[in-house]
C-alpha positions in Angstrom: -32.9 191.7 -134.0 -35.7 192.1 -131.5 -36.5 195.6 -130.3 -38.4 197.0 -127.3 -39.7 200.4 -128.0 -42.1 203.0 -126.4 -44.3 205.4 -128.2 -47.0 208.0 -127.5 -50.2 207.0 -129.3 -53.5 205.2 -129.5 -53.4 201.4 -129.1 -56.1 200.9 -131.8 -54.1 202.8 -134.3 -51.1 200.6 -134.6 -52.0 199.2 -138.0 -48.5 197.8 -138.7 -48.7 195.5 -135.7 -49.7 191.8 -136.1 -51.5 192.1 -132.7 -52.5 194.6 -130.1 -52.8 193.7 -126.4 -56.0 194.4 -124.5 -55.6 195.2 -120.8 -58.5 192.8 -120.1 -60.7 192.0 -117.1 -61.0 188.3 -116.1 -64.4 188.0 -117.7 -63.1 189.5 -121.0 -66.0 191.9 -121.2 -65.9 195.3 -122.8 -64.8 197.8 -120.0 -63.3 201.2 -119.8 -59.9 202.7 -120.8 -57.9 200.5 -123.3 -60.3 197.6 -122.9 -63.3 199.7 -124.0 -61.5 201.4 -126.8 -60.4 198.0 -128.3 -63.8 196.5 -128.0 -65.4 199.6 -129.6 -63.0 199.5 -132.5 -63.2 195.7 -133.1 -66.9 195.6 -133.0 -69.5 193.3 -131.2 -68.0 190.1 -132.7 -65.0 190.6 -130.3 -67.0 190.1 -127.2 -68.8 187.1 -128.6 -65.5 185.5 -129.3 -64.3 186.4 -125.8 -67.3 184.9 -124.1 -66.1 181.4 -124.9 -62.6 182.0 -123.4 -63.6 183.5 -120.1 -62.8 183.5 -117.3 -59.1 184.1 -117.4 -57.0 184.1 -114.2 -54.8 187.0 -113.2 -51.6 186.8 -115.0 -53.2 184.9 -118.0 -53.5 185.7 -121.6 -55.7 184.5 -124.5 -55.8 185.4 -128.2 -58.7 186.2 -130.5 -59.1 187.5 -134.1 -59.0 191.3 -134.4 -62.3 191.4 -136.4 -62.9 195.1 -137.5 -59.5 196.2 -136.3 -56.6 196.6 -138.7 -54.7 194.1 -136.7 -55.3 190.4 -137.4 -55.2 189.5 -133.7 -56.0 190.8 -130.2 -54.2 189.3 -127.2 -56.3 189.7 -124.0 -53.9 190.0 -120.9 -55.3 190.1 -117.3 -53.0 192.1 -115.2 -53.0 192.2 -111.3 -55.0 194.5 -109.1 -52.2 196.3 -107.3 -53.7 196.6 -103.9 -55.2 193.2 -103.6 -52.6 190.9 -105.3 -50.1 189.4 -102.9 -47.2 189.7 -105.3 -48.3 192.2 -108.0 -44.8 192.3 -109.7 -44.6 188.6 -110.2 -48.2 188.6 -111.6 -47.5 191.5 -113.9 -44.3 189.8 -115.1 -46.3 186.6 -115.7 -48.9 188.5 -117.7 -46.4 190.0 -120.2 -44.6 186.7 -120.5 -47.9 185.1 -121.4 -48.4 187.8 -124.1 -44.9 187.0 -125.6 -45.5 183.2 -125.5 -48.7 183.7 -127.6 -46.8 185.9 -129.9 -44.2 183.2 -130.3 -46.9 180.4 -130.8 -48.7 182.3 -133.4 -45.6 183.5 -135.3 -46.2 187.2 -134.7 -43.6 189.7 -135.6 -44.8 193.0 -134.1 -47.0 193.5 -131.0 -48.4 196.7 -129.5 -48.7 196.6 -125.6 -50.4 199.2 -123.4 -49.3 199.9 -119.8 -51.0 196.9 -118.4 -52.7 197.2 -115.0 -51.8 200.9 -114.5 -55.4 202.1 -115.2 -58.3 201.1 -113.0 -56.2 198.3 -111.5 -54.0 200.9 -109.8 -50.5 199.7 -110.5 -48.2 202.7 -110.2 -46.5 203.6 -113.5 -43.0 204.1 -112.0 -43.2 200.6 -110.6 -44.9 198.9 -113.6 -42.7 200.2 -116.3 -39.5 198.5 -115.1 -41.3 195.2 -114.4 -42.9 195.1 -117.9 -39.7 196.1 -119.6 -37.6 193.6 -117.7 -40.1 190.8 -118.6 -39.9 191.8 -122.1 -36.1 191.7 -122.2 -36.1 188.3 -120.5 -38.3 186.7 -123.2 -38.1 188.6 -126.5 -34.9 187.1 -127.7 -36.4 183.5 -128.2 -39.9 184.8 -129.2 -39.4 185.5 -132.9 -40.7 189.1 -132.4 -39.0 191.8 -134.3 -40.6 194.5 -132.1 -42.6 194.7 -128.8 -44.0 198.3 -128.8 -45.3 199.8 -125.6 -48.0 202.3 -126.7 -48.6 204.9 -124.0 -51.5 207.4 -123.7 -49.6 210.2 -121.8 -46.2 211.8 -121.7 -45.8 210.8 -118.0 -46.3 207.1 -119.0 -44.0 207.5 -122.0 -41.2 208.9 -119.8 -41.5 206.1 -117.4 -41.2 203.4 -120.0 -38.5 205.1 -122.0 -36.6 205.5 -118.7 -37.0 201.8 -118.0 -35.9 200.9 -121.6 -32.9 203.4 -121.4 -34.1 205.7 -124.2 -35.2 208.5 -122.0 -33.7 210.3 -119.0 -30.1 209.1 -118.5 -29.5 206.8 -115.6 -26.4 206.5 -113.5 -23.9 203.7 -114.0 -25.0 200.2 -113.1 -21.7 199.6 -111.2 -21.4 202.7 -109.0 -18.3 203.5 -107.0 -20.0 202.5 -103.8 -21.2 199.2 -105.2 -17.7 198.5 -106.6 -16.1 199.2 -103.2 -18.6 196.9 -101.5 -17.6 194.1 -104.0 -13.9 194.9 -103.5 -14.2 194.7 -99.8 -15.9 191.3 -100.0 -13.5 189.8 -102.6 -10.8 187.5 -101.1 -8.9 186.8 -104.3 -6.4 188.9 -106.1 -8.2 191.6 -107.9 -5.5 191.4 -110.6 -5.8 187.7 -110.9 -7.5 185.4 -113.5 -10.9 185.9 -111.9 -10.4 189.5 -111.0 -11.4 193.0 -112.4 -9.9 192.5 -115.9 -12.1 189.3 -116.2 -15.2 191.1 -114.9 -14.7 193.9 -117.4 -14.4 191.5 -120.3 -17.4 189.5 -119.2 -19.4 192.8 -119.1 -18.3 193.7 -122.7 -19.0 190.2 -123.9 -22.4 190.3 -122.3 -23.5 193.7 -123.6 -22.4 192.6 -127.0 -24.4 189.4 -126.8 -27.4 191.2 -125.3 -27.9 193.2 -128.5 -28.7 189.9 -130.2 -30.3 187.8 -127.4 -32.6 190.5 -125.9 -31.0 189.9 -122.4 -31.5 192.5 -119.8 -28.3 194.7 -119.8 -28.7 195.7 -116.2 -28.6 192.0 -115.1 -25.7 191.3 -117.5 -23.6 194.2 -116.0 -24.2 193.3 -112.4 -23.5 189.6 -113.1 -20.1 190.4 -114.6 -18.9 192.2 -111.4 -20.6 189.8 -109.0 -20.3 186.3 -110.3 -16.8 185.6 -109.1 -16.6 188.3 -106.3 -17.2 185.7 -103.5 -14.5 183.1 -104.6 -12.3 181.9 -101.8 -9.5 180.9 -104.2 -8.6 180.8 -107.9 -9.4 177.1 -108.2 -12.7 175.3 -108.8 -14.4 176.6 -105.7 -17.7 175.0 -106.3 -19.7 177.1 -103.9 -18.7 180.6 -105.1 -21.8 181.0 -107.3 -24.2 180.4 -104.5 -22.2 182.7 -102.1 -22.4 185.4 -104.8 -26.2 185.0 -104.8 -26.4 185.3 -101.1 -24.1 188.3 -101.2 -26.7 190.0 -103.7 -29.3 189.5 -100.9 -26.9 191.0 -98.3 -26.1 194.1 -100.2 -28.1 197.2 -99.3 -31.1 197.5 -101.7 -30.2 201.0 -102.6 -26.8 200.0 -104.0 -28.3 197.7 -106.7 -30.0 199.6 -109.5 -32.4 196.8 -110.4 -35.9 195.7 -109.8 -36.8 192.5 -107.7 -37.4 190.7 -110.9 -33.9 191.7 -112.2 -32.3 190.6 -108.9 -34.0 187.2 -109.1 -32.5 186.6 -112.5 -29.0 187.9 -111.3 -29.2 185.3 -108.4 -30.1 182.5 -110.7 -27.2 183.5 -113.0 -24.6 183.8 -110.3 -25.8 180.5 -108.6 -25.5 178.3 -111.7 -22.8 179.8 -113.9 -20.0 177.6 -112.9 -21.8 174.2 -113.1 -25.0 174.3 -115.0 -24.7 173.6 -118.8 -27.5 175.9 -120.0 -30.6 177.9 -119.1 -33.9 178.7 -120.8 -33.9 182.3 -119.8 -32.1 184.5 -122.4 -30.7 186.9 -119.7 -29.3 184.0 -117.6 -27.9 182.3 -120.8 -26.3 185.5 -122.0 -24.6 185.9 -118.6 -23.1 182.5 -118.7 -22.0 182.8 -122.2 -20.3 186.1 -121.5 -18.2 184.3 -118.8 -17.4 181.3 -121.0 -16.3 183.4 -123.9 -13.5 184.7 -121.6 -12.0 181.3 -121.4 -9.4 182.7 -123.8 -7.7 184.2 -120.8 -6.8 180.7 -119.7 -5.6 179.6 -123.1 -8.8 177.7 -123.7 -10.8 178.1 -126.9 -14.6 178.4 -126.0 -16.4 175.2 -127.2 -19.5 176.3 -129.2 -21.3 173.1 -128.0 -20.9 174.4 -124.4 -22.3 177.9 -125.2 -26.0 178.6 -124.5 -27.0 181.1 -127.2 -26.7 181.1 -131.0 -25.1 184.6 -130.8 -22.3 183.3 -128.6 -21.7 180.3 -131.0 -21.0 182.6 -134.0 -17.3 182.4 -135.0 -17.2 186.2 -135.2 -18.3 186.5 -131.6 -15.8 183.9 -130.3 -13.0 185.7 -132.2 -14.0 189.1 -130.8 -13.8 187.7 -127.3 -10.3 186.3 -128.1 -9.2 189.8 -129.3 -10.4 191.3 -126.0 -8.1 189.0 -124.1 -5.2 189.8 -126.4 -5.7 193.4 -126.2 -5.3 193.3 -122.5 -2.0 191.6 -122.8 -0.5 194.1 -125.2 
């Protein structure tokens, strides 16, 4: 099972990791902060190796040997400059996805990552942490990684990342009373019907159960459960209801949705395609769709493993667990 963790520590002292990530500059030269510390620990051979790979564009990542480090590899990731990048969140997300893709291609099992772009590049910690954690959740399930470890240099940074991961300060419920009331007021179908609240609740439970195996973002999974059928006009096929749900997400007051822009983008993709697209490459979107399809038991339909997106959902035990949820609601 893949894990996302956050620890207080020194990035160059993560000897149990296959790779550490360097918060690099585009020219891959030894700099200050994390970059300077990694170059100093790895020795001059690292900068020589980097010279042949530079320059690297913002959002890009490359890999070199670790040389004098205890780690076999160093992944050099170029984050965005917060004040000069047109869309810093998208660039930061792309940076971490590049790191995870390299980990997958090189068969790495454990990678240590600093708070990319939050030093001299000026990305606020409280904004960077949820973007990085969300990106990690969206990709780690298919990466082969056992652990992606955020290594933070201060208690403030540690708190921001643990809060984003859900290990630190407790957060309020994803589906607040006000959000539920807004969904209820928009809903035109019977809330006690086959696409109503009982269905939403089971989709939520299915999704959170799957997310423990797929690495899906649980916030997106919970929001999808309560929003994907909320804009149905009837209980039939209603081919446009997924797109209407995505538009409804955009129409909701931003403060009602406990999610980052990146999470909301995934949510809208999941809502739009859940009723007609067969599969999706993003583990969070795929998990949302499987959570819905596993509840076909309520209609007397056995979920077809060939029409489920994730290996976790295709497990006979997971399919049976979903059946028992439906049965429990009828007893």
